[in-house]
N, C-alpha and C positions, 0 to 999 in steps of 0.2 A: 558823142559829139567831141571830135578831136581837133576842132578848129580853134583859133585864138578867141573865139566868142563862146566857147562851150563851157560846160560845168567844170572841167578840169582846169581851165584857165581861171575860173572864179576862185578855185581853191589855191592855185599858185599865186595869183595876184592879190588875193585877199589878205587882210591882216588877222590878228588874233580874234577880234570880235566876229568877223565874217566866218572864220573857220569854226568858232565855238557855236555860232548860230546854226551852221550846217550840221555839225555833229549832234546838236540838240534835236534838230528835226529828224535826223537819222534814228536817234534813240527813240524818239516818240513814234516813228513809223514802225520800228521793230516791236515796241511794246504793244502797239495797236494790233498788229497781225498775230502776235502771240496770244493776246487775250481773245481775239476773234476765233482763232483756231481752237483754243482750249474750251471756250464756252460753247462753240458750235458742236464740238464732240460731246459735251455734256448734255446738250439739248437732245441730240440724237439718241443718246443712251437713255435719258429719262423718258423719252417718247416710247422707246421699246419697253421699258419697265411699266409704263402706264398701260400698255396693251395687255400685259400679263394680268392686270386686275380683272379682266373679263372672265378669266378662268377661276378667279378666286371665289366668285359668288355662285359658281356651279359645282362647288365641292360639297362633300357630305357634311363636314363640320368645319369648325374654325381651324383646327390643327391641320387638316388636309388642305384647306385653302392657303394657309400660311406656307406650307411646303411648296406650293406652286409659284410663290413669289421668289425672285432672285434673292439669295441669302447674303449678298454683298453688303458691307456696312453702309455703303453710299446709297442704298435703295430707300428712298423716302417713303414709299408706299408700305413696305414691310415694317419699317420703323414706326409708321403711323398706326398700323394694325396692332403691333405689340404694345405701343404706348396706350392705346385705347383699352386693350385687354387688361393691362396692369392697373390702369386707373380705375376700371370697374371693379376689379378684384380688391383693390386697396380700399375703396369706398365701402364695399359690402362687408369686408372682413376685419376692418380696423376697429380698435377700441375707441372710446369717446374722445374725439379730437375736434378742433375748431372747424374743420371742413365738413363735419357731420351736419352742420346747419345748412349746407347746400344739398339739394337733392342730387341723385345720381346723374340726371341729365345735365345740370349745370357743371358738375364736377368733370364729367367726360368731355363736355364742350370745352372747358378751360384747358384740359390736358391736350386735346387734339389741336386747339388753337395755338398753344405754346409750341407744339411740335412743328406746326406749319410755319409759324413765325421764324423759328430757328432755320428751317430749310430755306425760306424766302431770303433771309439775310445771306445765307451761303450761296444761293443761286444768283443773287444780284452782285456778288463780289466781282470786282473787275470792271463793272460797267462805268464806275466813276472815272476810271482811266480813259475810257473811250470818250466820255463826255468832256473831260478836261482837254484831251488832245483835239477833239473836234472844235472846241470853242477857242482854243488859244493858238493852234498851229498857224492859221492864216495871219494872225497878228505878229507872230514870231517871224514868219516869212516876210511880212511887210516891214518889220524892223530891219531885217537884213537888206531889203531893197533900199530903204531910206539911207542906211549906213553906206551901202555901195554907191548910191547916187552922190552922197556927200563927198566921198573920196574921189569920185569921178570928176565932180565939179572942181574940187581942189586941184586935181592934176591938170585939168584943162586950164584953170586960171594960172597955174604956175608956168605952163608951157606957152600960154598966150595963143594957142591954136584952137579954134572952135568950129572947124569944118565938120561936115557930116561923118566923114570916116573916122574922125577923132572922137565924136560924141556917140556914135552908134554902138561901138564896142563896149565901152564902160557902162552905158545905160542898159544895154541888152543883158550884160552880165549881172547887173543889179536886179533886173526884173526876173531873172532866173530864180532868185530867192523867193519871190512871190509865188511862182509856179510850184516850187518845192513845198511851200507852206500849204497850198491848196491840194497838192498830191498827197500830203500827209493827212489833212483834215477830212477830205471827202470819204475815204474808206472808213475813217473812224465814225463819222456820222451815220453812214449807211450801215456799218456793222452794228452800231448801237441800236438803231431802229429795228434791225432784223432780230437781234438778240432779245430785245424787249418783247417783241411779238412772240418769239419762241418761249420766253419765260412765262408770258401770260397763258399760253396754251398748257404748259406744264402745271402751273398753279391752278388753273381751272380744273384739270383732271384730278389734282390732289385734293382740292376742296370738294369736288363731287364724291371722291372716294371717302373722305372724312365724313361727309354728310351721311353716306350709306352706313359707315361704321358706327356713327352715333346712333342711328336708328336701330341697328342690330344690337348694340350693347345695352341701350336703354330698354328696349323691348324685351331682350333676353333676360335682363336683370329683374324686370317686373314679373315675367313669367315664372322665373325660378323662385322669386319671393312668394308668389301666390301658391306655387306647388309646395313650398316649405310650410306655409301656413295651413294648407289643406292637410298635409301629412301629419302635422302636429295635432290638429283637431281630431283626426282619426285615431291617433294613439291615445289621446285623452278619453275619447268615447269608448275605446276598447277597455281601458283600465276601469272606467266607471261601470261598464257592463260586467 
C-alpha cells in the first residue's frame, strides 16, 4: 500500500509511540512464526521416533530393541527405555537404602514418570510465547488505534476542518494498527492449538511406550528373581545330597 492512507504513511506520520507499537507487533509476529516452525519440526521428528518403537518390541532382546531406536540424545523413547533399565537394575542390585521400602513396580513407575515429566516440560517450552502473543496482540493493536485516533482528532481540531476527506485518512491509518494486531494474534492462536494437539499425540505415544516398558521390567524382574531362588534351592539340595 503505497498511497497516503497506507502502512508506510502510518510509519511516516506516526510519533514514537505509534512506531514503537508497530515494532513490538513485528517482533511478536517474528517470535510467533519462529516458535511455530521450530515446534512443528520437533513434532514431525518425534512422530517419526514414535514409529520406531513398533520394531522395538519385535526384537530378540532388550539390547537388540534398543539398537533399533534412534541414538540421538533428543530421542525421548530411547531415553525412557534406558531410564527404566537403569532403575530396575539399581533397585535389584543396590544395598540397603531408603527406596528398598518400595517394590520394583513403584520404583520403576516413579523413574519413568520423572523422565516423562522432564520431556513434557521440554516439549511444551515456547507455547507460553504463543499464548501470550495470542492474548495480548489484539490489545496492543487496539492501543495503537486509540493513540492514532487521538492524534487524528487533535490534528483535525487544530486545523478546524472536519470534512470526510480530512477524517478518512487519519482514522483509516489508525485502524490499520488494529488489523496488524489481529494479523499477529490469529496465527499465534491457531499455531498454539495445533501444537498442543501435536504434543498430546506425542505424549500419548510416550505414555503408552512407558506402560509397556513398565510391564516388561516388572515382569522380567520377577521372573529373574524366581529363577534365582529356584537355582539357589537346587544348589542347596545338591550340597545336602
